N, C-alpha and C positions, 0 to 999 in steps of 0.2 A: 673612686671606682665608678665606672660607667654603669648606670642602673637601667640602661635601655635593653629590654629583653626582645630577642628576635623570635617570632613564632611563625610556623607554617600552617596554612590551612588549605584544604582541598576545595576548589570551586570550579565547576564546569570541567572537571577532569584535569585541571592544571594547578600547580602550586602558585600561590601568591604570597608575598612577604609584606609584613606590616610591623612597624615599631611601636611598642607600648611602653610608656614611661612608668616606672615603678616608684612608689613612695619609699622613703627611708625605712629600712627594716634591720633587725638584728642579724649578725652573721649566721647564726644557726638557722634563722628563717630563710636566709639567702640560699643556704645549702639545700634545705628541704624544697624550697621553691624551684631551685635549679633542677633538682631530681625530678620533680613533678613535670616541669617543662620538658626535660629530656625524655621522660617516659611518654609524654603526649606527642612529641615530635616523632619518636620512634614508631608509636602506634599509627600516626598519620602517614608516615612514609610507608609502613607495611600495608596499610589500607590502600594507599595510592598505587603501590606496586601490584596489589591484587587486581585492582580495577584496570590498570594499564595492561597487565597480562591478558585479562579478559577482552579488553578492547583490541589489542594487537591480534589476538587469536581470531577475532571476527572482522578484521579489516578485509579479509578474503577467506572464503571457504574452498577447500580442495574439491575437485570434482567428486571424489569418493565420498566426502562428507556431505556434499550437496545431495548426491544420489541416495545416501543413507537416510537423510532427513525426509526426502520425498517418499521413500519407501516406508520407513519405520514409524513416522508420525501420522501416516494416512490411515483412514478407516476404509471399510467397504463402501463403494459408491452407492448413492441413492438416486431416486428418481426425482426429476423436476420437469414440469410440462413445457419448458421452453428451450430454444437454442439461444443461449446468451452470446452470440457472436460479438455483439457490441453492447454497450450500455444502452438503456432507454431513458436516461435521466438528463434532460437539457438544463436542469437547475444546478448541476454539479459544481459549477464554478462560483456560485453565489456566496459560499462560505469561505472562500480562499482568503479574503482580506481579514475576516474574523479569526480564522485559524492563526494567521500571522500576528494579529493583535493580541491573541491569547498566548503567544509564545510557543505554539505547537511546532517544534522543530527538534530534529535529532531523535535519539532513542529508537524504539521499535514501532513499526507500522504493521497492522493486521487489516486485511481487507477480504472482500468477496467479489466474485463476478469477473468481468473481462478487463478491457483496456482502461477503464476509468481509474483503476488503481494506479496506473502509471502516472496519471496527472497528479493525483494526491501525493504519490511518492515524490514527484518532482517538486511539489510545493512544500511538503513537510521536511524533505531532506533527511529521512531516517538513516540509521546506520545498518539496519537489517529490516527485512519485510517478509511476512508470511501471507500468502493468499490461500484462504481456506474456503473450499466450496464443496457442497455435497455431491455434485456431479463429477464423475471421473473425467468426463469429456472436457470440463473446464480446466482440469489439471493438464490434460493433453494439449489443449489450446495454448496454455501459458508456456508449456515446453516448446511448442511451435514458435511462439513469439520470442522466446528466449533465444532460440536458434537463429531467428532472423536478426535479432540484435547482435548476435555473434558474427553473422555474415555481412551485415550492412555497416557502412561507415558514416552514412549521412541519412537525413530524414527522407530524402528522395529515394535513396536506395532501399530504405526500410519499406516504404510504401510500394516500391516497384517489386520487391521480393514478396511482400505480403499478398499482392494482388496479381502476380504473374504478368506484369505489364512492363516489359523492358523499355527503357527510355534511350533513344539514340544518343551517343556520346556528345554530339554537337548540340543537343538540346537539353542535356542534363543540367538541372539547377545546381548551383554551387552550394556548399555547406551552409553559407549564410543567407541563402535566398529566402524571400518571404514565403510564408506558408501558402499565400495566394498563388505565387508563381509555381510552387511545388505541386499544388493541387491541379493547376492548369496543365502542367506537363504530364501528370498522371492521367488526367482526363483525356488528353489527346493521344496517349499511348494505347496501342492495341494489345489485347490479351494474346499471349503467345503460348501455344500448346507445348512446344519444345521447351520453352523456358519453365513452364509449369512442371513438366516431368523432371527436368534437371534440378529445379529448386526443391521439389519434394524429396528427391533422392539426397540432396545436400542437407536438408533439414533433418531427415531421418538419420543420416550418418552422424550429424553433429550431436543429436540427442544421444545416440548410442555410444559414440566414441569419445566425444569431447565432454559431454555431461555425465557419461557412464550410467545413464538410466536405461534399463532394459524394458522394452515395450512388449506387451503380450500381443497375440494376434488381434484381440479385441481393441487394444490400444492403437495398433497399426491401422485398423479399419476406421477408428475414430479420427486419427490424424488425417487420413485420406479424405474423410467426410468434411472435416472442418476446412482444410486447405482448399478443397474443390469448391466449397461454397464461397470462399473469398475470391477465388478465380472467377466464378460464374457471375457474382453480383458486383464485384469491384467496389467502388466508393458508395454504391447504393446498398451495400449489405447492412443489415440492422438486426435488432432483437426480433426473434420470431417465436411466437407462441403457438405451439401445436400446428406448425406448418403455415400459419397465417402470415402473409406478406402484405405490404401496402404502406400507406402514408401514416398509419396510426402511430408508428414508432419512428424516431429519428434515425437517419442512416449515418454511416461512418463520416461522410463528408460534412453533414450538418453538425455532428458532434465535434469534429475538428475545428470547424469555423465558429463554434459557440463562444460567446463573449460573456464576461461577468456583468454585474449590474451597472458598471461604469463604462461598458463598451470595450473593455480590454480583452483581447484574446488570451486564453490561458491553458489550452490543451497542451499536453506534453510535447506534441509535434509543432506547436506554434513557434517555438524558439529553439535555436541550436543548443543553448545552454541547458534547457530542461531535458531535451532529448539525450544529450550526452551524459547528463547525470544519471538518468535511468539506464542508459546503455552501459555505463561504467559499473553500476550496481549489478546488472545482469551478468556482465563479464567476470565480476568477482564472486559470482554465485551467491549473492546476498538477497535475491528475491526468490523465495522458495515456495512453490505451489504444492499444496497437499490436498488430499481428499478428506473432507470432514464435515460432519453435521454440527452446527453450532450448539445443539443440545446433546450431542453424542457423548459417549463415555471416554473417548480417547484423544482425538485430534487436538481440540482447543486446549484441553488440560495439558497435553504433551508440549504444545507450543509454550504455554505458561511456564512449565517446568524448565524448558530449554532457556527461555529468556531469563528466568531467575538465576539459573546456574551460571549464565554468562553476563550477569550484572547489567541487564537491560531493563528499562522502564517503558511501558507502552505509552507512546505519545498520542497516537490516533488509531481508532478502530472503526473502519468503515463497514457498516452493516447493511447498507442499502435499505430494503424493507423486509429483510429476512424475518425480523421479529414478528411481523404480521402473520407469517405462516407458522411460526412457533406457537403463537397464541391459538391459531386455528387448529393445530394438531395437539394442543394440550400439553406441550413440553417446554413452555417458556421458563419454568422454574429450573429446568436442567441447564438452560443457557445461562441464567443468572448465577448458578453455582459454578459454572465454568469460568465466567467473568471474574468471580471471586478468587479464582486460582491464578489470575494474571497479575504480574507485578505492575502496580499503578501508583500514581501519586495524585495530588490535588489538581495537577495540570493535564492529566490524561483525559482524552475526549472521545466520545462517540461521534461519528458522522452518519447521519441517517437521511434516507430519501423517503419522504412521506407521499404516497399517491394522492394527488388532488381529486381523483375520481372517487375516492372513498368518503371523504368528508372535507368540509371547508376549514382550513387552518388559518389562524390569525396572521401567520407569516407568508401565506400563499401569494404568489405573484401571477398575474395574468399572463397567458400565453405559454404556460409550462404545465406538463402533466404531473410534475413532482415538485415538492418543496424540500429543500435540503436544510437540515437543522443540526445543531450540535448539542451535546450534553456532557457534563463532567461525569466521568465514570464513577468516582466515589459518591456523587449525589445519587446516581442511579442505584448503587448498592444500598445506600441508606433508605431511599424511597421504597425499594423492593422489600427490605426488611420490615418496613413500617406498613406493608400491605397496600401501597398506593396504586399498584398496577394489577388490576383485575382484567383489563382489556387492552388491546393495542391502542385504542383511542386515548385511554388514560395515560399510557406510556408516552406517547408523542406530544401530549398536551401538558405534561407536567414537567416543570423545571427545564424547559428547552432553552437553547440559546439560538436566536435567529440571526440571519445575516444583517449587516448594517444596511440602512436605506441608501439608495443611490446618491452619490454626491452631485 
């Protein structure tokens, strides 16, 4: 009798098969062992079927489901003193290699703020993403970006639509053009008022009809405001605090051209592959922007409930420096309790941007306003329970993971 037993095990969402040699046993023991093996196999097949159904369900979301999530998971909008048209963090690429080394890939991504999320999504390659921001205008801006991803087929077209700068057909960069050539073409193109009007109408129609998201009058005004600022400022648009413009914050062009510590470009627009990954997720309705306070009673907890229900684990949670304001407002504990409601494992990571203007951090690099750090989410929860975080400084200085030194 062949005593090689075949067993199935679940690994990374797929079955693998291994042979295990059994020692000589009595026949009654063989029957019992076979029954146990059969029960184990059946249980594993059932578990795999449940996971597979959950994964298949989320390979794409219908427009109706996307619109429902945007609506039902959102909270009332809150105030913040800036227009986050773009990120203001030039250090955002410094942790990309470390994310890769720590195996941060797949699963669910959660983030805050504008386009920086697209780069992290391109690097982490999650299966679903939620962008949670207290400002309703941020959600409207993400719907605008989603519409542009829907209408554009290349990186050059994306920037052309975003900035209302039509590129003549004979000068249009190819899909595989370098980002330098694309930025040069955009820089040479003139802003066109008719293109702006037509593009805005197409964006509004796409949000309403394709995404099935209904905008209020206030939302329409917000969309007009955001898109007009991208038209007016072009590649010079940047983070703007209480109307302040100038060189204090990086502009869009500088962010796109930003390199990691080893001189490699890494923005989601730097390569066709990264752009198309983000575009594909947008077209499958898998990047979902909602309005929410990190310490609020609804949004983040609702995201956690949805992820658990659909068998997702949080791979990366980009918080920028929002926790700084949570400490200032005395609501940080509410955020920690919301994090506790997220499905995480030992590989789940925070991505944080620490302002260098606040204090000197051991991982700080010269020439940047921020330092980007990682932290394991389970470590965060353990430290919080032990009372190690009484200030924002203690938070970012405790058990952080810094980027590797330049090679």
